[in-house]
KOLMARZA-815239 format. One record per residue (C-alpha): residue in one letter; residue number from 1; x, y, z. Coordinates in steps of 0.2 Angstrom, whole numbers, always signed. Example, Ala and Ser with C-alpha at 12.3 -4.5 7.8 and 13.67 -1.06 7.14 Angstrom:
<recs>
REC rest  nr     X     Y     Z
REC    A   1   +62   -22   +39
REC    S   2   +68    -5   +36
</recs>
This chain:
<recs>
REC rest  nr     X     Y     Z
REC    M   1  +183  +274  +203
REC    R   2  +180  +256  +196
REC    V   3  +186  +262  +180
REC    L   4  +200  +272  +186
REC    S   5  +207  +256  +196
REC    H   6  +207  +247  +180
REC    T   7  +215  +260  +170
REC    V   8  +229  +259  +185
REC    L   9  +231  +242  +183
REC    L  10  +233  +240  +164
REC    F  11  +244  +255  +166
REC    C  12  +256  +246  +179
REC    A  13  +255  +230  +168
REC    L  14  +261  +237  +153
REC    R  15  +275  +247  +161
REC    Y  16  +280  +230  +168
REC    T  17  +279  +221  +153
REC    D  18  +292  +236  +147
REC    A  19  +303  +235  +160
REC    A  20  +319  +225  +164
REC    D  21  +315  +207  +171
REC    A  22  +328  +204  +185
REC    W  23  +328  +185  +182
REC    L  24  +332  +185  +162
REC    D  25  +344  +199  +164
REC    K  26  +355  +191  +178
REC    F  27  +354  +173  +175
REC    G  28  +346  +172  +156
REC    V  29  +338  +156  +150
REC    T  30  +354  +147  +154
REC    A  31  +352  +142  +172
REC    S  32  +348  +125  +170
REC    D  33  +341  +112  +185
REC    L  34  +352  +104  +199
REC    S  35  +351   +87  +200
REC    F  36  +339   +89  +215
REC    S  37  +327  +102  +208
REC    G  38  +315  +104  +193
REC    V  39  +301   +91  +188
REC    N  40  +302   +74  +191
REC    S  41  +308   +67  +174
REC    F  42  +319   +53  +170
REC    G  43  +335   +59  +170
REC    H  44  +331   +76  +168
REC    L  45  +324   +73  +151
REC    R  46  +309   +82  +141
REC    H  47  +293   +74  +144
REC    A  48  +277   +73  +137
REC    K  49  +258   +65  +140
REC    C  50  +263   +54  +124
REC    L  51  +247   +45  +125
REC    A  52  +237   +61  +123
REC    D  53  +247   +68  +110
REC    P  54  +251   +55   +95
REC    N  55  +262   +71   +87
REC    Q  56  +274   +64  +100
REC    Q  57  +291   +57   +91
REC    F  58  +305   +46   +99
REC    D  59  +317   +32   +97
REC    V  60  +314   +25  +115
REC    A  61  +299   +29  +127
REC    L  62  +301   +29  +144
REC    L  63  +281   +25  +152
REC    G  64  +276   +21  +169
REC    F  65  +262    +8  +173
REC    P  66  +257   +12  +190
REC    F  67  +247    -4  +193
REC    D  68  +249   -16  +206
REC    T  69  +233   -24  +208
REC    S  70  +238   -42  +202
REC    V  71  +251   -44  +217
REC    S  72  +250   -59  +227
REC    Y  73  +259   -51  +244
REC    R  74  +264   -32  +247
REC    P  75  +257   -19  +238
REC    G  76  +264    -3  +234
REC    A  77  +272    -6  +217
REC    R  78  +260    +7  +210
REC    F  79  +272   +21  +216
REC    G  80  +288   +13  +206
REC    P  81  +286   +24  +192
REC    H  82  +288   +40  +205
REC    A  83  +302   +31  +214
REC    I  84  +311   +28  +199
REC    R  85  +310   +45  +192
REC    M  86  +317   +51  +209
REC    G  87  +332   +38  +209
REC    S  88  +337   +45  +192
REC    R  89  +339   +62  +198
REC    R  90  +357   +62  +196
REC    Q  91  +357   +55  +180
REC    R  92  +357   +69  +164
REC    P  93  +359   +68  +144
REC    E  94  +374   +78  +147
REC    R  95  +383   +68  +157
REC    G  96  +376   +52  +150
REC    F  97  +392   +42  +143
REC    S  98  +393   +27  +151
REC    L  99  +413   +21  +154
REC    F 100  +408    +4  +153
REC    Q 101  +398    +4  +137
REC    Q 102  +407   +19  +128
REC    V 103  +392   +26  +123
REC    N 104  +381   +41  +127
REC    P 105  +364   +35  +123
REC    Y 106  +355   +52  +123
REC    E 107  +367   +57  +109
REC    M 108  +361   +42   +98
REC    L 109  +341   +40  +102
REC    N 110  +328   +55  +105
REC    V 111  +323   +48  +121
REC    L 112  +307   +53  +129
REC    D 113  +300   +51  +145
REC    C 114  +282   +50  +141
REC    D 115  +272   +51  +159
REC    D 116  +262   +38  +166
REC    A 117  +248   +27  +157
REC    P 118  +233   +33  +167
REC    I 119  +227   +14  +175
REC    S 120  +213   +12  +185
REC    P 121  +217    +4  +202
REC    Y 122  +199    -1  +204
REC    D 123  +195   -13  +189
REC    N 124  +207   -25  +184
REC    Q 125  +197   -28  +167
REC    L 126  +196   -11  +164
REC    A 127  +214    -8  +169
REC    F 128  +222   -22  +157
REC    D 129  +212   -14  +142
REC    M 130  +219    +2  +147
REC    M 131  +236    -5  +147
REC    D 132  +233   -16  +130
REC    A 133  +229    +0  +123
REC    A 134  +243   +10  +130
REC    Y 135  +256    -2  +123
REC    E 136  +249    -5  +105
REC    S 137  +247   +15  +103
REC    I 138  +264   +18  +109
REC    Y 139  +274    +5  +100
REC    N 140  +265   +10   +83
REC    R 141  +272   +28   +84
REC    R 142  +284   +34   +70
REC    V 143  +301   +36   +76
REC    H 144  +310   +52   +78
REC    N 145  +325   +48   +68
REC    S 146  +318   +42   +51
REC    S 147  +336   +34   +48
REC    L 148  +337   +21   +63
REC    R 149  +337    +3   +58
REC    A 150  +334    -5   +77
REC    T 151  +320   -16   +73
REC    S 152  +312   -14   +56
REC    H 153  +323   -31   +50
REC    L 154  +312   -39   +64
REC    S 155  +294   -33   +63
REC    K 156  +282   -42   +51
REC    T 157  +280   -26   +39
REC    G 158  +298   -21   +37
REC    K 159  +291    -4   +48
REC    E 160  +305    +4   +61
REC    H 161  +294    +5   +78
REC    P 162  +300   +13   +94
REC    R 163  +307    +4  +108
REC    V 164  +300    +7  +126
REC    I 165  +306    +6  +144
REC    S 166  +292    +1  +157
REC    M 167  +293    +7  +172
REC    G 168  +281    -3  +185
REC    G 169  +272    -7  +194
REC    D 170  +269   -25  +197
REC    H 171  +275   -39  +185
REC    S 172  +259   -42  +177
REC    I 173  +260   -26  +165
REC    V 174  +271   -37  +154
REC    L 175  +256   -46  +148
REC    P 176  +250   -32  +138
REC    A 177  +266   -26  +132
REC    L 178  +268   -44  +125
REC    R 179  +251   -44  +116
REC    A 180  +258   -27  +107
REC    L 181  +274   -34  +103
REC    Y 182  +268   -51   +96
REC    K 183  +257   -41   +84
REC    I 184  +272   -32   +77
REC    Y 185  +285   -46   +78
REC    G 186  +279   -63   +81
REC    E 187  +283   -74   +95
REC    I 188  +296   -65  +109
REC    A 189  +310   -72  +116
REC    V 190  +310   -65  +133
REC    I 191  +325   -63  +144
REC    H 192  +317   -64  +161
REC    F 193  +328   -58  +178
REC    D 194  +319   -62  +192
REC    A 195  +319   -71  +209
REC    H 196  +302   -81  +204
REC    L 197  +297   -91  +189
REC    D 198  +282   -81  +185
REC    T 199  +274   -96  +174
REC    W 200  +263  -103  +189
REC    D 201  +247  -112  +181
REC    P 202  +234  -104  +191
REC    A 203  +221  -117  +192
REC    F 204  +232  -126  +206
REC    Y 205  +235  -108  +217
REC    P 206  +220  -100  +228
REC    G 207  +210   -85  +223
REC    S 208  +210   -90  +205
REC    L 209  +192   -90  +204
REC    T 210  +188   -79  +187
REC    P 211  +197   -79  +172
REC    L 212  +202   -63  +176
REC    A 213  +209   -67  +193
REC    E 214  +219   -80  +185
REC    I 215  +231   -65  +179
REC    T 216  +244   -60  +192
REC    H 217  +261   -55  +194
REC    G 218  +266   -73  +195
REC    S 219  +256   -81  +182
REC    F 220  +257   -70  +168
REC    F 221  +269   -80  +157
REC    H 222  +259   -94  +159
REC    I 223  +244   -84  +151
REC    A 224  +258   -78  +137
REC    H 225  +260   -95  +133
REC    K 226  +242  -100  +131
REC    E 227  +240   -86  +120
REC    G 228  +257   -91  +110
REC    L 229  +265   -73  +114
REC    I 230  +282   -82  +119
REC    D 231  +295   -91  +109
REC    K 232  +298  -106  +119
REC    T 233  +314  -110  +109
REC    G 234  +323   -94  +114
REC    S 235  +316   -89  +133
REC    I 236  +326   -89  +147
REC    H 237  +326   -85  +168
REC    V 238  +341   -76  +176
REC    G 239  +341   -75  +195
REC    I 240  +329   -89  +201
REC    R 241  +328   -93  +218
REC    T 242  +311   -96  +224
REC    R 243  +304  -110  +233
REC    I 244  +291  -120  +223
REC    A 245  +279  -134  +227
REC    G 246  +290  -146  +217
REC    T 247  +300  -153  +201
REC    Q 248  +282  -152  +194
REC    D 249  +284  -131  +195
REC    M 250  +299  -133  +183
REC    E 251  +292  -147  +172
REC    H 252  +278  -136  +167
REC    D 253  +290  -120  +167
REC    A 254  +298  -129  +154
REC    R 255  +283  -132  +144
REC    V 256  +279  -114  +143
REC    G 257  +297  -112  +135
REC    F 258  +309  -106  +149
REC    Q 259  +326  -112  +152
REC    T 260  +332  -108  +170
REC    I 261  +348   -99  +176
REC    T 262  +348   -98  +196
REC    T 263  +358   -85  +208
REC    D 264  +369   -99  +213
REC    D 265  +376  -102  +195
REC    I 266  +386   -87  +195
REC    D 267  +395   -95  +209
REC    D 268  +399  -108  +197
REC    I 269  +401  -101  +180
REC    G 270  +403   -82  +184
REC    V 271  +396   -69  +176
REC    A 272  +404   -72  +158
REC    G 273  +397   -89  +159
REC    I 274  +378   -83  +162
REC    I 275  +381   -71  +148
REC    E 276  +386   -84  +135
REC    K 277  +370   -96  +140
REC    V 278  +359   -81  +139
REC    R 279  +364   -75  +120
REC    A 280  +365   -94  +116
REC    R 281  +349   -95  +122
REC    V 282  +340   -82  +113
REC    G 283  +351   -80   +97
REC    T 284  +345   -68   +84
REC    K 285  +326   -67   +89
REC    P 286  +317   -53   +95
REC    V 287  +320   -51  +113
REC    Y 288  +311   -42  +127
REC    L 289  +320   -38  +142
REC    S 290  +311   -41  +158
REC    F 291  +319   -36  +175
REC    D 292  +311   -37  +193
REC    I 293  +320   -28  +205
REC    D 294  +319   -43  +215
REC    T 295  +332   -51  +205
REC    I 296  +343   -40  +215
REC    D 297  +348   -45  +233
REC    P 298  +335   -36  +246
REC    G 299  +349   -31  +258
REC    L 300  +353   -19  +241
REC    A 301  +337   -17  +234
REC    P 302  +324   -19  +249
REC    G 303  +309   -10  +241
REC    T 304  +301   -23  +233
REC    G 305  +287   -33  +237
REC    T 306  +291   -51  +236
REC    P 307  +309   -51  +242
REC    E 308  +320   -67  +242
REC    S 309  +336   -66  +250
REC    G 310  +353   -73  +241
REC    G 311  +350   -62  +225
REC    F 312  +363   -56  +213
REC    T 313  +374   -38  +218
REC    S 314  +368   -23  +207
REC    R 315  +385   -23  +201
REC    E 316  +383   -41  +196
REC    A 317  +366   -37  +189
REC    K 318  +372   -22  +178
REC    R 319  +388   -32  +170
REC    I 320  +377   -47  +164
REC    I 321  +366   -34  +156
REC    R 322  +380   -24  +147
REC    G 323  +385   -44  +142
REC    L 324  +367   -43  +131
REC    A 325  +375   -29  +118
REC    G 326  +371   -32  +101
REC    L 327  +353   -42  +103
REC    N 328  +339   -40   +95
REC    L 329  +329   -30  +109
REC    I 330  +312   -23  +105
REC    G 331  +309   -17  +124
REC    A 332  +312   -19  +142
REC    D 333  +307   -15  +158
REC    V 334  +309   -13  +176
REC    V 335  +295   -19  +188
REC    E 336  +290   -21  +207
REC    V 337  +299    -6  +214
REC    S 338  +288    -3  +230
REC    P 339  +296   +13  +239
REC    A 340  +286   +12  +254
REC    Y 341  +298    -4  +258
REC    D 342  +314    +5  +252
REC    H 343  +327   +14  +263
REC    A 344  +336   +30  +255
REC    E 345  +329   +28  +238
REC    T 346  +342   +14  +237
REC    T 347  +331    +3  +226
REC    G 348  +325   +17  +215
REC    I 349  +342   +21  +211
REC    A 350  +347    +4  +208
REC    A 351  +332    +1  +195
REC    A 352  +335   +19  +186
REC    D 353  +353   +15  +184
REC    L 354  +346    -2  +176
REC    I 355  +335    +8  +165
REC    F 356  +351   +17  +159
REC    E 357  +360    +2  +156
REC    F 358  +345    -3  +145
REC    L 359  +347   +12  +135
REC    G 360  +364   +10  +133
REC    L 361  +360    -8  +124
REC    F 362  +348    +1  +113
REC    A 363  +360   +15  +107
REC    Q 364  +371    +1  +103
REC    G 365  +359    -8   +91
REC    P 366  +359   -26   +87
REC    S 367  +374   -39   +79
REC    V 368  +386   -28   +90
REC    Q 369  +396   -40   +99
REC    S 370  +401   -34  +118
REC    S 371  +420   -33  +118
REC    K 372  +418   -39  +137
REC    V 373  +410   -53  +135
REC    N 374  +424   -65  +136
REC    Q 375  +433   -54  +149
REC    A 376  +421   -53  +163
REC    K 377  +427   -59  +180
REC    D 378  +419   -68  +193
REC    E 379  +413   -57  +206
REC    L 380  +419   -68  +221
</recs>
């Protein structure tokens, strides 16, 4: 009886495989996901676990860093990569042409969603070791397009390296990124969009009782400065508006290597003036672009851990970013997205849109001057 049942099952299975398939017969393999369906990759891109598969090739990697155990206020940014991917669902490569940058980055670059780096939430020593290894691995992969010449003129060896856009995660994930990039390019000029300086000396703040505890999302640039990673003649903050202990904080910030553009400066010099100051500061140096989502006013991007009122609009932020076309960009991030404090995915959508703008800059490549820089109008 058991043998008979197995024979019947085998016969049915063989018969089924020979039969026509209802879905394929009617719809074939061309039916694509809708904006709200499918696996949650960034912009419906192909995705892979790149850290586990060294054979994956790409020109630009999107890599999540779900880490938030270096925050000083509200946690939750470990869910940021997921929220950013959710916010990108209305993006897709076949509708990826930018009206403003006049380019479809997906047609010019092989962009791959490389999933998330698996980072320990229990041990920060282990977590930073994992992030160090993740960045060093991913930045040293072979590019997909062998004819691409976006970073080779900047690297110490003359080799072309891929670019990475990190999705955070709290802002301390940038320290491991700068460590990996320094090995390839030397000192890095940083364009830092943020409401906060993030250069604070942890010796003057409570809780920094061990060397590891000194690394927080508000001190990592200080640590990077001590490690010699930052170009002190080419780095600049954009969007600063936080409270500080006193003028000594700004003096220390200058020693770390940053100039400062505040949010109020947009009222005086406009978008074009901010773009001009940033471009003049970084020049032709290798540039890392770091964007804390709290740069944007919390009325427009509430999902963040340390909100500060009086920020840029998302439109202002995007226009400033577009004005950076042609700089020697070697990497970028959007960090501090904390969806627990968001409403209707507003922050996740803004963060995903910023990444699309970064991809447009990458696609245009170095030495491309933005024709809109001198045409930018004030927002007010």
